[in-house]
C-alpha positions, 0 to 999 in steps of 0.5 A: 551521518550527523543528527544535526542540521547543516546551515544549508539544511536549516535554510531548506527546512525553514523555507519549507516551514515558510511555505506552510500555507502553500503546502496546505493549499496544494493538498487541498487542490489535490483533494479536489480531483476525484481519483477513486480506484476504478470500477470494473469497467475502468472508466477514468475519473480525474487521474489524467487532470491531476497528473497534468496539474502535478506535471505543470508544477514540476515543469515550473520548477525546471524538472523534465517530466514524462506522463504516459499510459503504460501498456498493460500487456508490457507489465512484468509477470507477477502474482499481483491481483491484476484482473484480465482486461486491465488497462491504464487508459485515462490513468497515466503515470508520471515521472519527473527528473531533477538532474544532479550535478554528477557523482551522487546517488539517485533518489526516488520519491514515489506516491500514489494519487488514487484513493478508495471509495468515499462510502458511506458518504452520508456520514462525512461531515463535509464533502470528501472532495472539497478539502476543509481545514478544521482544528489544524487538520486537512479533511478530505478523501485521500488527505491521509492516504496519501495525497498529503504525502504527495503534497509533501514530496512535491513541496520538498522538491520545489524548495530544493529547486527554488533555493538552487540546492546543488544535488549531486545525484538525480531526484526522481519524482513519481506519481502513480495510479492503481495502488489501492486496487492492484499495485499495477501503477508502480509495477509498470514504473518499476518495469520502465527502466527506472533506475535509483539507489533508493526510494522513499514513499510518503505513506501515512506512517505517523512520521515513523519509518516503515522499512517493509511490510508483510505479504498478503493473500486473499484466498477464498475457500469453498465447501460443498453441501447438499441442498434439501428442505430445511423444514423436513427431518433430515436423513444421513447424507449417505442415504441421500439426506441434505448436508449443511455447507455452513456447518461443514465450513466450521471444520475449515474455520477451526483449522485456520484458527489453530494455524493462526495461533501456531503462527503467533509462536513459530520462530519462522513466522516471526520478525524482529519488527513486523507483527507475526503473520495472521489469517483473518476470515473477512466474509462468508457467502452461503445459502440459496433460500431461507428454508433450504440447506445451503449447497455451498459456502464460501469463506474469504480471508485476508492472510498476511505473512512475514518475509521469512515465510515467503518464497525466495522471490518474496511471494507466498506460495509456501504459505498457500501450500501450508494453508491448503494442507492444514485445511485438507488434513482437517477435512479428512476427519469429517466423513462428508468432507473427506469425499468432498474436499474444500476447494481453494482460489488464490486471486492475488499475492502481494509480496513481503519485503524488508529493507534493513536499517543499514541500507543507505536510504533507510539510514539516511532517512532515520538520520534526517528524522533525528536531525528534525527532532523526530525519534528514529522509530521503525514501526511494527505496524505497517500495511501494504505499500509500493515499497516491495515493488521497487525493492524487488526491482533493485531500488531499496524503498521505504516509507516515511510520511504524514498522517496516521494509517488508522485514519486512512480509508475512514469517514472524515479522513484527515491529516495534521498540517504540522505533520505535513510540514515536518514530513516535507522537511525530512524529505527535503533533508533526506534528499540532500543527504542521499544524493549529496550536495556539491561544493 
């Protein structure tokens, strides 16, 4: 595949650049919809109006559009953190199809339209749901993660249609909800019978390629103590004295730290590109009263694991077993914990995934990046995205898009307009090269 643009590709890229203001305006429109991830009661926000807005634009470009609310009961079995009672009412999914002339590969553009909380809202310079253009950047909640990327894939599609580029393969445009909370939106789409030879998700990759990501677990580990008055001289626990659950939790923390340090060096915990697996304690819940020995202490962690640590299906059962074994072995060295071993809960498991550089969707996107003056950078720093969901469903899917992931979920979230334009150009050219152009 050439790293030079063809005459038609240059025409497409120039038209994307000409629509710079339209691209910016589209993003500002998308930011005006409040699509924060749902609260526990699943009351919908502006998800449905946003999807109808997107549907109208795509229909105007001649795409066949389907907007629907999947049945949660029909979701495939998974270890994703999807709670009981989950539903999609008021939070529809969208798939639009630009049918090709025939003989080419089908490409999927996927993007999530949900965003995270705006708190602490009082620290924002401007209203997070009223987009503001400052210093060449669009500011607002979701500008970076990832309504900016959604705007790019929509404009790329609109330009291809407006210029009547005769793609041989179908181009699928898919916007989903629930990525920030459970991953259920893309899981439902992947299970809907969708078929494609490759997918690109315009997450905020800083115009680099994410070919995969580490898997993640969010365990909680609970240690039992024994309550008692903190103001009295304690007796030994074997004589009925109190036991400080927080202090006993140190045994767990030390075991996790040793395992984390080991993972940094073990060959089976390393990857050619991705960072090694890690274990990060993120929160602690303990204590019943300020002058009482805490009877329980619960530690929550964020665990990430590389594909080599995963099971055959990409999940982290082996990682769970290793962590439990290490913690329980350490507990055996403590007389109290040996008789009152720590307890574990594993509420969710988001799988690891990787798409090789030789896969057509990866190779084509990297070539399109080079053709538009970008280095063929495959990033080591990635975070969860819906790529592995589609890859596991038979659609190798990578990420490439505008914005810095470090700005995601942050106060005054923003994305540079220059990156929006370049990302839309790369997406359009990648679609032409992946799907093929008739004639």
